[in-house]
C-alpha distance (Angstrom), angle and dihedral (degrees) to the residues before:
residue distance angle dihedral
M1 . . .
P2 3.82 . .
Q3 3.87 119.3 .
F4 3.67 132.4 -152.1
K5 3.94 122.8 -172.2
N6 3.81 87.9 -18.2
V7 3.79 90.6 -53.1
D8 3.82 115.6 130.2
L9 3.81 108.9 -130.2
D10 3.80 124.4 -157.1
A11 3.85 87.4 -152.1
D12 3.80 144.2 -12.1
I13 3.71 90.2 -120.7
I14 3.80 130.7 17.4
I15 3.79 115.6 -159.7
I16 3.74 116.6 -161.8
G17 3.77 112.5 -154.6
A18 3.89 130.5 28.6
G19 3.61 105.9 -142.1
P20 3.87 118.5 120.1
A21 3.73 92.8 -70.3
G22 3.73 94.6 49.2
L23 3.82 95.8 42.5
T24 3.88 91.1 49.6
A25 3.73 89.6 47.4
A26 3.84 89.9 51.9
Q27 3.76 93.3 50.2
Y28 3.85 95.0 48.1
A29 3.87 94.2 44.0
A30 3.88 89.7 47.5
R31 3.78 89.5 48.3
A32 3.90 87.2 54.4
N33 3.84 88.4 62.4
L34 3.90 93.3 -106.6
N35 3.70 124.4 141.6
V36 3.88 101.8 -113.0
L37 3.81 129.7 -168.6
V38 3.72 121.6 -175.7
L39 3.84 121.8 -162.0
E40 3.84 120.7 -155.6
Q41 3.61 128.3 162.6
M42 3.81 94.6 -162.3
A43 3.81 135.2 34.1
P44 3.74 114.4 -52.6
G45 3.81 113.3 -97.7
G46 3.72 102.9 59.6
Q47 3.94 115.4 -156.6
A48 3.79 89.6 -12.5
L49 3.74 89.9 74.1
N50 3.82 88.3 70.7
I51 3.81 95.4 57.8
D52 3.72 108.7 112.3
L53 3.77 94.9 -157.2
L54 3.78 123.4 2.9
E55 3.88 98.4 -148.9
N56 3.84 105.2 156.6
Y57 3.83 100.7 55.3
P58 3.85 107.3 116.1
G59 3.71 114.4 -112.3
I60 3.77 94.9 23.0
A61 3.79 96.2 91.4
K62 3.73 99.7 170.7
G63 3.86 95.1 40.4
K64 3.75 130.4 -119.1
P65 3.76 134.6 -131.3
G66 3.87 111.5 -98.5
M67 3.84 91.3 -122.2
D68 3.90 92.7 55.1
F69 3.80 89.6 46.3
C70 3.73 93.2 51.4
D71 3.74 90.3 45.6
D72 3.93 89.1 56.0
L73 3.74 91.2 50.8
H74 3.74 94.1 49.0
R75 3.75 91.9 49.4
Q76 3.81 92.0 48.2
A77 3.71 93.3 55.2
R78 3.70 94.6 46.6
E79 3.80 93.3 48.5
F80 3.80 89.7 53.0
G81 3.83 89.3 53.9
A82 3.89 107.3 -93.1
S83 3.78 113.2 145.4
F84 3.84 121.4 -145.2
L85 3.82 130.6 -149.1
T86 3.78 124.0 -169.1
E87 3.76 99.2 -140.2
Q88 3.74 141.3 116.1
A89 3.80 118.6 -113.2
A90 3.89 107.5 -137.1
S91 3.80 102.2 -177.9
L92 3.73 142.6 -22.6
K93 3.79 139.3 -151.3
K94 3.83 137.9 177.7
A95 3.80 129.2 -135.1
D96 3.80 129.8 168.6
D97 3.88 92.1 -9.0
V98 3.82 92.9 -53.2
F99 3.85 122.5 111.5
S100 3.76 119.3 -146.6
V101 3.80 119.9 -158.7
S102 3.74 116.7 -164.1
L103 3.78 115.2 -153.0
A104 3.79 128.1 -147.7
S105 3.82 88.8 -115.5
G106 3.80 87.7 62.8
K107 3.95 98.2 -107.1
T108 3.79 119.7 126.8
L109 3.83 123.9 -143.4
K110 3.73 127.0 -161.2
A111 3.84 131.5 -152.2
L112 3.73 142.1 151.8
A113 3.73 97.8 -122.7
L114 3.79 136.8 21.6
I115 3.77 132.3 -155.7
L116 3.77 115.0 -160.1
A117 3.85 109.8 -151.5
T118 3.80 95.0 157.0
G119 3.83 93.4 137.4
A120 3.79 123.0 -161.2
K121 3.74 134.9 -74.9
H122 3.71 132.0 -133.6
R123 3.84 116.5 -80.5
T124 3.78 116.0 -128.4
L125 3.89 126.9 -131.5
D126 3.83 88.8 -131.5
I127 3.80 91.8 -141.0
P128 3.76 129.2 140.8
G129 3.77 113.7 -82.5
E130 3.83 95.3 20.1
A131 3.80 97.3 102.6
E132 3.86 94.2 32.2
F133 3.89 91.3 56.8
F134 3.72 98.6 40.5
G135 3.80 105.2 133.1
R136 3.77 90.0 11.8
G137 3.79 98.4 79.3
V138 3.86 99.8 -42.0
S139 3.78 114.9 98.3
Y140 3.70 142.4 161.9
C141 3.76 97.0 -158.9
G142 3.69 123.0 63.1
T143 3.86 98.2 -172.1
C144 3.78 89.2 48.4
D145 3.74 100.3 50.6
G146 3.75 107.4 11.4
P147 3.75 96.2 94.6
F148 3.78 88.9 62.7
F149 3.95 87.6 67.0
K150 3.70 98.6 46.9
N151 3.92 108.9 160.6
K152 3.83 89.1 1.6
K153 3.80 131.1 121.0
I154 3.81 112.4 -93.6
F155 3.75 133.8 -173.0
V156 3.82 118.8 -154.3
V157 3.80 119.8 -164.2
G158 3.77 122.0 -156.5
G159 3.77 145.4 52.1
G160 3.67 109.2 -134.0
D161 3.84 134.4 91.3
S162 3.80 94.6 -77.0
A163 3.78 94.6 48.6
C164 3.90 90.7 49.5
D165 3.75 93.8 45.4
E166 3.80 95.3 46.1
A167 3.84 90.9 47.1
Q168 3.76 91.8 55.6
Y169 3.85 90.5 48.4
L170 3.87 89.2 49.9
A171 3.84 90.6 47.1
R172 3.81 88.3 65.0
L173 3.84 88.6 58.7
T174 3.79 97.5 47.0
D175 3.86 139.8 6.2
R176 3.85 92.4 -134.2
V177 3.86 106.2 77.0
I178 3.83 116.5 143.6
L179 3.71 115.9 -168.1
I180 3.76 116.2 -163.5
H181 3.86 127.7 -169.2
R182 3.76 128.7 -178.4
R183 3.81 92.8 -138.3
D184 3.75 131.7 60.7
R185 3.74 96.3 -109.2
F186 3.82 139.2 25.0
R187 3.78 125.5 -93.4
A188 3.79 89.9 -151.7
Q189 3.80 123.7 108.3
K190 3.70 111.7 -76.4
A191 3.87 93.5 -111.9
L192 3.75 93.4 51.9
A193 3.88 93.3 46.1
E194 3.78 93.1 47.9
R195 3.80 91.1 51.3
V196 3.79 91.8 52.1
L197 3.91 93.0 47.4
R198 3.87 88.6 51.6
N199 3.83 95.9 47.6
P200 3.77 109.4 106.1
H201 3.82 91.6 -153.7
I202 3.85 93.7 58.0
E203 3.76 122.6 78.0
V204 3.86 110.2 -163.2
R205 3.75 121.4 -155.6
F206 3.74 115.8 -175.1
N207 3.93 123.8 -164.6
T208 3.76 88.7 32.2
V209 3.83 128.4 128.6
M210 3.81 132.5 -172.9
N211 3.75 113.0 -126.3
E212 3.77 102.5 176.5
I213 3.88 144.1 1.0
K214 3.77 116.9 -140.3
G215 3.84 137.6 -169.7
G216 3.77 149.9 109.9
Q217 3.83 116.8 -117.3
K218 3.79 87.5 -9.4
V219 3.78 142.1 5.5
S220 3.79 113.4 -60.6
S221 3.78 106.3 159.2
V222 3.81 145.9 0.6
V223 3.81 133.4 -144.1
L224 3.86 111.8 -129.7
E225 3.78 132.4 -171.0
K226 3.80 123.0 -154.2
T227 3.76 101.6 -148.2
S228 3.91 101.1 178.6
G229 3.66 88.6 -144.8
E230 3.86 94.7 -54.1
C231 3.86 127.3 113.7
K232 3.70 121.5 -68.3
G233 3.73 110.1 -90.8
T234 3.75 97.9 41.8
G235 3.89 104.3 76.7
E236 3.83 139.3 77.1
I237 3.83 111.1 -67.1
Y238 3.80 121.7 -152.1
E239 3.76 139.6 162.4
E240 3.87 123.9 -128.8
E241 3.80 133.8 -174.2
T242 3.71 119.2 -115.7
D243 3.80 141.4 156.1
A244 3.81 100.6 -141.1
V245 3.72 144.8 10.4
F246 3.86 121.9 -150.8
I247 3.86 113.3 -167.7
F248 3.80 125.4 -154.9
S249 3.80 104.7 165.1
G250 3.76 100.1 145.7
M251 3.76 136.4 -78.3
A252 3.85 139.4 -78.8
P253 3.87 119.4 -146.4
Q254 3.74 117.2 -117.2
T255 3.80 100.3 -130.4
S256 3.80 104.4 135.8
L257 3.93 89.4 114.8
A258 3.73 91.5 61.7
P259 3.79 109.3 48.5
D260 3.84 93.7 150.7
V261 3.86 98.6 54.0
K262 3.88 120.2 96.1
K263 3.69 113.7 -98.6
D264 3.79 135.3 -175.8
G265 3.68 126.5 -111.4
T266 3.90 92.7 -83.2
G267 3.74 94.0 48.2
Y268 3.83 101.8 -100.8
I269 3.86 116.9 138.4
I270 3.78 114.6 -101.7
V271 3.81 113.7 -130.4
N272 3.81 136.8 171.8
Q273 3.63 127.1 -124.7
E274 3.91 89.5 -78.4
M275 3.86 89.2 56.9
A276 3.70 87.6 -111.4
A277 3.80 118.3 151.4
S278 3.73 126.5 -151.7
V279 3.81 93.1 -86.1
P280 3.88 108.3 75.3
G281 3.73 108.2 -116.5
L282 3.65 95.7 22.8
F283 3.91 117.5 107.2
A284 3.81 131.3 -176.8
A285 3.86 126.2 -155.9
G286 3.69 137.1 177.5
D287 3.75 128.8 4.0
V288 3.86 94.6 -7.9
R289 3.72 95.5 66.2
S290 3.78 127.4 84.3
G291 3.87 120.0 -104.0
A292 3.82 93.7 17.8
F293 3.91 118.1 151.7
R294 3.79 91.5 -135.0
Q295 3.79 101.3 -131.2
V296 3.84 130.3 123.5
I297 3.82 91.3 -114.4
T298 3.81 94.0 52.3
A299 3.77 90.4 46.3
A300 3.79 90.6 54.6
G301 3.74 89.9 48.9
D302 3.76 90.8 50.8
G303 3.84 88.3 52.1
A304 3.76 96.2 51.7
A305 3.78 91.8 46.6
A306 3.79 92.8 47.8
A307 3.79 90.3 50.3
H308 3.81 93.9 49.5
F309 3.75 96.0 49.0
A310 3.85 92.9 39.8
A311 3.85 87.1 55.9
A312 3.86 87.8 50.2
Y313 3.75 90.6 51.2
I314 3.79 92.5 50.6
D315 3.78 91.9 49.7
G316 3.89 88.3 52.7
I317 3.76 98.4 50.3
R318 3.82 91.4 43.6
G319 3.66 92.2 49.8
E320 3.96 88.0 51.0
A321 3.71 91.8 49.3
Y322 3.89 94.3 57.0
T323 3.78 101.5 38.5
């Protein structure tokens, strides 16, 4: 185990989160001959596990399933020497240049630098029936739950890249996909949006919001409102039968571990070009940081940069400790 000022460390760098940002950071930090420990409470891969086909990652011309891509990243990081621990980080603090990460299990781990790659989670619509029918017709992951609704009628809510990508996946399982978006145009990349609009199995309804999800043992109908570009509560309201609702209405950053770092107005961690946050030695990468273009390739780039500059930070404080 590494030491610092007579303190036994569990790692030089602890990386919290094992999505593309965290896995790339682990690979680069381990290649820099640092002792690296990655904490992840779920399977390595993060949101990228849900990508049906990763088709816009440079160098993978024919595309690759998200799960296979994540397996490759995980294997690379381990082969370079990174260690992984399936645990939930509960809190962290810093004292005398050493970070302490308290785990939900009660154990405490120490390191000289931290990389937060905790990502973001799906935002909810906060409408009646959404929470009640989660797992019974309401889902936030098409590739996870779509096969349960093969040849069924499916509503998709959202207008960004995720909504369009998942709607196309679901349209391979059924010819009754209805994609609703509250605005009069998609926010998704043009190529994705056009593909959805051309898909004969997807019906697109703009200026439409979902007000309620109804059912008994499972989802049976939704209450919709046609807003015609006006505010919610002013348009035609109608109820329509459905078998499932897939929601992709944006993401919320997972920053509860770092209450003291500077964040932007929407809660994302503010970093500089070195991925360094306002607390020295704390770095943020991927969807959790402010200003990110939330794509797999940019998350990987963030992770590589965070690892590089975290290694430089560690060299600096170790040099100071022994001068």
